[in-house]
N, C-alpha and C positions, 0 to 999 in steps of 0.2 A: 368123846373118846378120840385120843390122838392116834393117827394111823401109824403102823409100824414102818421102819425104814424100807422093808421089802415092798410094802404097799405103795409108798411114795415113789420108789423106783419104777414100779409098774405103771403108776399114773403118768409119770414123766415120760416113760417110754411110749405109752399110748398117745400122749399129746404130740410127741415128736413124730410118731408114725402118721397121725392125722395131718400134721403140718407138712410132712414130706409128701404124702399123697396129694394134698391140695396143691402144693408147689408143682408136683409132676403133672397134675391134670390141667394146669394153667398154660401149658405149652403144647401146641398141636401142630403137626406137620400136615400141610395140604399141598396140592399140586403146584401152587404158585408161591409158596414160601412157608416159613416156620413162624407161627404166630403165638405170642405170649399175651394172655389176657390178665384179668384181675378178678378178685372176689368183690362182689358188690358190697360197699361199706355197710349199708343198712340191712343187707340180706346175705349173711355169711354162707348160706347154702346155695348161692347162685354165683356162677362165674360168667363174666362178660368179656367178649372180644369186641370192643367198641368200634373199631375201624379196620375192616379188611377190604383193601382195594380189590375190585373184581374186573377192572378194565384199565387200559392205559389212560392217563390224564387226557381229557378231551380239549387240549389246548393247541394253539398254533395251527398247523395244517390239519389237526384232528378235530378242530372246532367245526361243528355242524357235519360231522361225519358219523356213520354208525360206530358204536363202541367197539374198540379193538380188544380182544381177549389178551390177558397177560400170558407171557410165556411161562413154561415150567421153571421153577427157581427153588433154591435152598436159602434164599436170603431171609434173615431174621427180621421180624417186625414186632414192635411192642404196641399192642392194640389197646392203649389206655384211654385215648381221647377220641371223641366222636369225630367222624369226617366233617369237613366243612359242608355247610348246606350249599346246594347248587345255586348259581346266581339268581337273586331275587330282590325285588324292590319293596320298600316299605312305604306305601302310599300315604299321602296327607289326608285323604278322605277318611273321616271317622266311620268306624263300623264297630259292631259288637266284638269282632275278633281283635281289634286293635285297642279296645278299651276295657271290656269286661270279661272276655273269653280268651285271654292271651295265652293260656297254657296249652291251647291246641296248636299254637304256632311255634315256630322255631325259637330257640333261645337266642336272644339278640345281645346278650352280655351287657345289659344296661342301656343299650341304644333305644331311643324312643320308637314305639311301634308305628308311629305316623311321622317318621323322620323326613320323608320326602327325598330319600336317597337309597342307594343300594344297602342291603343288610351287611353290617361289618363282619358277621359270622358266616358269610357266603363267599364262595370262590369257585373258579372253574374246575379246579382239581377236586372234584366232589364225589366221584363214582366209587363209593365205598358202602359197605353194609356192616351191620352190627348183629352179633349172635349172643343170645342169652341161653344158658343151659343149666340144669341142676349141677351142682359141684361134682357129683359122683357119676355123671353121664359117661358111659363106657365107649371108647372108640373101637371101631372095627371096620373091616371091609366087607363083612358079611352081615346077616340079619341079626346076629347076637354079638354083643361086645366081648372084649377080651376076658372080662370077668364072668362071662356067661349071661350078663344082663341083656335084655332085649333092647334093640335100638328104639329110640323115642320118636313119636310123630313130630312133625315140624310145621309150624305156622309161619308162612312167608308173607310178610306184611308190606303193602305198598301204600304210602301215605297219600292223603288227599291234599287239597289246596287249590282247586279250580284250575289246575294246569299252570299256575303261575307262582305258587308258593309251596312251602312245606319241606320237611326233612326229617332225618332220623333223630336229630337232637331236639325233640319237642317234649316238654314235660309230661303231658298227658299220654304220650305214645310210648312210654317206656314200661316194659312188662315185668320188671323184677318181682313185684309182689305176686303176680300170677304164677310165674315160674317157681318162686319160692314156696308158694302154697301147694302147688300141684306136685312138683318133683317128678312129673310124668311127661313133660313135653319140652320142646325147644322153640324159641321164637327168633325169627330173623327179620330185620327191618332194613329197607334198602333206600338209598338216594337215587333219584333219576332227574335228568335235565328237564326243566320247565320253561314256559314262556318262549321267547325268541330263540333261546339256546336249545330247547327241546323240540320245538315245532316251528321251524323257521319258514317253511313254504317258500324257499328261495329257488329262483330259476336255474341256478347252477348246480342243483343237487338232484340226485336220483332217489334218495330216501329223505322223507320229510318228518316222519314220526319217530324221531330219535329217542324221545323219552320212553316210549314203549319198548324200543329195542334195547335200551339200557336195562329196563326191568327184566326183559327176557334173558339177556346175557347174565345178569345177576342170578336168575333162577337156574341157568345152566351151570354156573359156578357152584351154587348150593347143591344141586343134584349130584355133581361130580365129587363134592368134598364133604358133605354134611356128615357122612358116616364117621369121618375122623373126629368129629365133635360129639359123637354119640347119637346122631340123628339117622332116621330111616328114610333113604331116598325114595322108597316105594310109598311113603305116606307123607307127602308134602301137600299141604293145603295152601292154595294161592288165594290170599286174603287181601282185600283192599277196602278202603272207606272213601266214599264220595268219588272224587276223580280217580283215586286209587282203585276203587271198585270197578269203575269204568275200564281202567287199564287192565285189571285182572281178567275181566270178562272178555275184553277185546283180544287179549292174548290167547284165551281159550278158543276163540273163533279163528284167530290167525294161524294157530298151530293145532288144528283139530285132530290130526293123526299122531302128534307128538307133543302133547301138552306138558309133559314132565310132571306136572302136578297130578295128584290123585283126587282132588276135590277143589271146589271154589267156595269161599265165604265172602259174600258181597254185601257190605253195609252201605245202604243209602246210595246205590248206584249200580248200573249195569250197562251193557252195550246198547240197550234200547232206550236209555235215558236221553232226553233232549238237551244235550250239552252244547255250549257254544263251540262251533267248529271254525277252523282257520281257513276254510275253503275260499280261496281268492284266485280265481282262474288266471288272472293276469299276473299274479304274484307281485302285486304292486306294493304291498305293505313292507316287505323286506327291502325292496328297491328304494322306497321312500326313506326308510331308516338309513340305508347305505348312503344315499345322496345327501342326506342331512348331516352325515358324519364325514363327508369329504370323499366318499367312494362313488363318484359320478361317472358312469360309463354308459355308452349306448346300449339299447335293449339287446342287441345281438352279441354283447360281450359279457354274458352272465358269469363266465368263468373268472374274468378279471374282477368283476364286482365282488365275487365270493372271496377271491384271494386277497383283495384289499380289505374286506371286512374281517378276515381272519387275523389281520394285524392291528385292528382297532382294540384298545383296552376294553376288557369286558365290562368294567364299571361304567364307562362312557355309554356303552350300548344299553345296559340296564337302566341307567338314569334317563337316557333320552326316551326310551319306550315308556318308562314309568311316569316321568314328568309330563309327557304328552297326555297320558291318561288322567293325571291329576288336574290338568288344565281343562279337561272336558271337551277337548277339541274333537270335532266330527269331520270325517267318519272316524270311528274308533280304530285303533291299531290292535287287531286280534291275532295272537299267535297261539293257535290251538291245534288239536288233531286235524289232519287233512285226509280226505278220502283218497286212497291210492289203489284200492281193490287188492291189496296184498296184506297190509297190516290193519288198515281201517277200511271197512266196507260201507257202501252207501245204504244198504238195506239188510239189517240183521235178521229180520223175519224171513226174507228170501234165503239167506244163508242157512238158517236153521231148518227150513222146510226142505232144503236140498241135503240135509244131513251133515252139513259142513260145520259141525259144532263138537267141541270136546265132549266125549261120552263119559263124563264123570259126575258124581253127585254134587249138589250145590245147596248152600244155606243162604237165603236171601232175607234181608231185613230192611225195615224203615223205622223212623221215629214218628210219633203221632203228630208233631207240629214242626215238621222239617223247615219250612220256609221262614219261620219266625226269626231265626238268626241270620238269614240271608237277605232279608228285605232292606230297603233303605233305612239307615240309622234313624230311629224316631226321636231325634234330639228335641223336638218341640214338646214331647210328652212321654217321658220315659216311664211314667206310671201306667198310662193307658196302653202304650205300645202301638203297633201297626194295626191297620184294619184287618180284622180276623177273617172276614169273607175273602179278601184278596189273598191272605196267607193260606187259607184252605185251598183255594183254587190253584195256587202255585205249588203247594205241597202235593196235590194230586197230579198235576201236569208233569212236574219234574221228578217225582220220586215214587209215589204210591202206584200210579198207573203203569209206569215203566217196569216196576217190580212185578205187577200183575201180568203184564204182557211177557216179561221175561220168563215168568213161571209157565205161562201158556205154551211158549215155544219149546220149553223143556218137556212139558207134558206130551206135546206132539211127538217128541223123540223118545218117549218112554224113559226119561231120565229122572232119577230120584231127586226131589226138591223139597227142602224144608223151609219154613217161613217163620219169622217173628216180627212183632211190632213192639217197640219200646215206648212206654208211656210215663216213665219216671219224671218227677219234677221235684228235685231236691235242692234246697236253697244254697248249699255250699258249692254247687256247680251250676246253678241257675239263678243269677242275681235278680231276675224279675219274674214275678208269677206268670205274666203273660207269655213268657218264653215257652213254658210247658216243656214237653220232650222235643227240644229243638234239634236241628241238624247237628250231628256229631255227639249228642249227649249220651249215646250208648257206648262211646269209647271208654270213658272212665270206669264203668262197671266191668267191662271185659278185661281191660288192661290192669285193673286193680288200683287205679290212681285216683279214685273218687275221694280219698281222704288226704289228698296232697297238701291241703291247707287246713285240715281238721274240720270239725263241725259236722261230720257225717252222722247218720242215724243208724239205729239197729236195723231198720227195714232196708236201708240203702246197702248195708253190709250183706244182708241176707240175699238181696237181689243180685249183687255182684257175685257172690259165691255160687248161686244157682246158675247164673248165666255162664260163669267160667266152667262149671262142671258140665253143662250141656255142650259148650263149644269143645271142651276137652274130649268128650265122648265122640263128637263129630270128627275131631282130628284123629282119634284112634281108629275109628271105623266109620267112614263117611256114609257108607251104604246102610248100615244097620244100627250104629251106635246109639243114635237118638231114639230110634223106635224101641230099643230095649229099655229105655227109660220112660216109655209111655208117650213119646212125642211122635205122632204119626206124620209121614210125609204129606205134603200138600199136592197130591198128584191128580186132582180133579179140577176142572176149570172154575166152577163156581160153587162146588159142593164140598170142598176140602176144609181142613182146619189149619190153624196156626197157633203159635204161642203169643201171649201178650204179657209183658213184664211190667211190674210196678204200677199197675193201674188201681186206683181206689184203695190204696193201702195194702194190696195183696201182692205177694212176691210174684206169682205167675198164675195164669189161667189159660185154658184151652178155649179158643173161640172159633166160630165159623169164619172162614176166610171172606165170605161174602159180606160180613159186617164191615170190613175194610174195603175190599175190592169192589163191592157193589156200588160204591160212589163213582167208580169209573164207568159204569154202565147206566147210571141214573137210577139204580134200584133203591139206594138209600142215600140219606144225607151224610156228609162226612163229619165224623165226630173227632175233633182235635184234642179233646180232654176226656177220654173214655174212663168209665168207672169200673 
């Protein structure tokens, strides 16, 4: 049946109205500028603001200085392209991340993942964040949008990368599918300085943990401006994975009375994790790099050393540090978080027992075979893989037991804590059977990027949907949302429960926490491939 002319006009008017609303919703006024985003091509119900600067470019005299907040502005920005990744090196050393698991890393625009040089998609002017929202998210300065819609909960994500790599523009870390599917939350992802640019430990500086300060300033920007994008500043979950989870938890300890976030979601990392630190009492690593690049000054002229290094091209610095590591020269040059008892503390158990911890709920997670993807690349036998006993030991030491201890210090403070273990082993994201549920393998199901290259299974899709629904419930109401869905908090030291996802062909099951944590006390043997 052919529609009447009146019906055709109604349809055209409706389409024009939708188009006008979409166009209007793509421009948002924030305190630091007017930002125009775009509709995600594959997800027309999602809008993205791919690059919103949250700090002055950390270049020149601002290199190695705490991030500087942007002034109020009405300048217009077109946020169509992702920010440059912060300076990082692509090592020649083969790893699973540079060969088989490249979608967890930054987009290199065709550059070899083991190029032995600085990433061409990285630059010092990198302090930007990306925001994804439902297309119809309503802006407001109050708890309800202009249309009467409630403001949406916000997931503020800090990427991992061992404090040396990572960025917003990473294929597996883009949440368009999840935002499209839920239409009930907003995701923010942030760049932060890494390696020598983020954690220099230089004698001429009063602040050494610049990467963490970057993340904090980004959080402050989001807290102040997210309502304009339809987000609820009272419901921001500070979320990180691996080094990003360490960063998120560290910020909770660094700002216990003013966390800004209402909850923590820590995937495979927390402040109690045994991560490499850049503690170098004599601060010789930075000076060694400086002298090697022509900035040779006496020890009592650290200000001159710093001023000289601020004039050295960033690529020269990245390449020197990276190629030094490629050569296997000892001692290693480590530029990692440094204890300063302001941002990074020497003993987080002591901090927690003193009550110096953000009093907000948390969701802690690990994967069943964490260290399988972090071990030395088993080039000699990619079929057999690494020694499993060693992998189990390192999985416990670096991930499972720190999560257990992190839960315990929260129990001591009567803080609501939920736990899960991810045990999925899907061939489209796990190229070798021996990898199992390797470190970071729970990223694709949460972000919804598990089908990036196709080949996903029905079970994989169901696991992703269930995990997304649970995390969404946590974002909406971190204290009680999961419990309403039957997921009890793990608030007992060795007698609580946690969720286990994708084990033995089952979407989820509830298990005793002691089945996992008991390996930390010697009560049980660790099972890296649970059924």
